[in-house]
Each structure stands twice: as structure tokens, then as C-alpha cells.
C-alpha angles and dihedrals in degrees: 000000000000093000089051092049090050091051090050092049091049092050093242098111111035096175145352125244120217115205116181107222110271096004096120144355114320094001099119090116094049129122116297098182123024089209089071091064097040095116089057092048091049091054091047091052089050096053099034096248113160122242113212111205134199089205107210136107116224103204111144091230094057116091111244091235091056099047097103096046091050090048091054093049098039104033118009102043094049091045093052091045089055095042106028092167092060112117108219140177122202100213126217094351114200103184145072086229091065093042091053092045092053093046091052095046134086127268097272093070119079137168139210125212127200126230094241096050087060091054111034138048130193092276088070088061101040115017114101094000138340114288108195094188089069093051113110140146121275083041118230114262139204121316092257089063093049091051091049090052091050091050091051095044093051096040096089093239104159092215092065123077145154121288102177098186094190108188114193099194115168112262089239090060091052097047102061138093091272102027122185125251122249143089126225105225103150098103095055106019096113092045090051093048093048088051092052096045092046091051090051094046093245107113088128088065097048096090093052092048095049103032117010113037095059097052090044093054092047093046093244133131115257117252115274090219118099134194130199125222120204125191111226128204091229128047119273113245115224124186116259089223142356128222119243111180107300092343137075125221118209115228119227112267108209092194093234135082114264121211102176116093132186103236103171138020124185 
């Protein structure tokens, strides 16, 4: 704990990520029992160091669509009751349960939301055939959850911000009997977000969600870089895939026409 505190004070380690073992890609060596890292969490609460949580349990008897709700009830809520000063971020939340939990909690709990969780539900993955390129972890849920996430993202709540989680897995790794989880959203993330915020009448809140709320919660200065979005009269054409060495990486297909285009970055 002391080494961690020193790294935080020196600006080398701004936060700590908690991966439950097996919850996502390359997390096999993650935490199996939060009690084993309690001294670290106590020190983090003392110094105001943020804990970034992939909030899912991984028990074999828990349905994959219920993992986050069970994590909140079994792990996060008791932890925050024991350490109320702990600053925490629920990363890439996929459920209404998490959205409601954040809204009802105090100012030291925040949440990130991915681009794709604002645009797809589990029907995109499973209805009419299995579509591996929509498979991610946390897995997309029912439509009611997607709508709750959109409402939270576009609400203007300063404790909610973008967590894009763009995962450029090779197409060959996605299209196999045990394909990996992850969606490659980087090429069209800003266009997708502008589409969502425009639909919900919240374009004035897009900048805060993508660029301001996160740094503010972490106590950092916002990036000095800016980008410009321009709304076209005709849909923007994005590549279906990009080439990476000998592999291709499939780009996220939002299933709708996108009219917002990044025209300048600097």
C-alpha cells in the first residue's frame, strides 16, 4: 500500500484497476476475493486514489446477463458501505441496475459507458443468427438497459463519462468456435456518439461526456486537443474493416446511417 501511495503522490500511478478473475480478456490472474486486497483499498480511500472496477462476478452459477447486478449487491455496495471515502468508477456499465445505482449514490462514485452499449442490445448479437462482431464483455443486455444507459449518458450528470473500450481483435480471432470478446469502435466512435446525443436532444452535453467529466472526476486537466464534428447531408462511409499486418480488423457496424463526421483534430 505504501508503494502505491507514493506512486499516486508522484503522479506515476493515477488510479488502480480491479479486474475480477476471468471477467474479461486477459484477466485470468485477476482478483478472486476483494478481501485479499483490502489493505490496498483502505490506503486508496485514505489518499483519494480512484478504484476503477470491471463490475462483474464470474461465478459459474451466475447467469452472464446478471453478473453486474450480483457484483453490485455482493461486492461493491458492501465495500462502499465499509469504505465510504473510497473514490470508485464503475467502468463500461451495461445495465439499468448500474445506472440506477450510480444515480442514487454519492459524488465519489462515477461510471463510464462505451459507445457500443449505447447503440446495441443483445438482440443484435443473437436474433436471426449469431453475430460475433457484436460480442463484447460486459455483454450487451436487453433494450431496457440500453435505453437506461442512453438516458444517463445524455443527462449531463458530471459523474458519467465515455469509456470507449475499442478492442481491435483480428477478425480471425472473432470468427471461430470460441471467439474473443471485444468490438472495434475507434474509427466511428465520435460519429456514433453524435448520432446518439442528437437523437436524444443533448448535443450540448456531448463535449462534457466525452472530454470534460472524466478529467474533472480524476482531478486532471482536460486535453488541450480539440476535434470538430460536422453534420453532413449524406451518410459518412466508414470502412468495413482495416488491414493490420496479415490480419483484418472488422469495424463496428452501428446498424444505422451516421451523418456526423470528424473534420479536424488539433
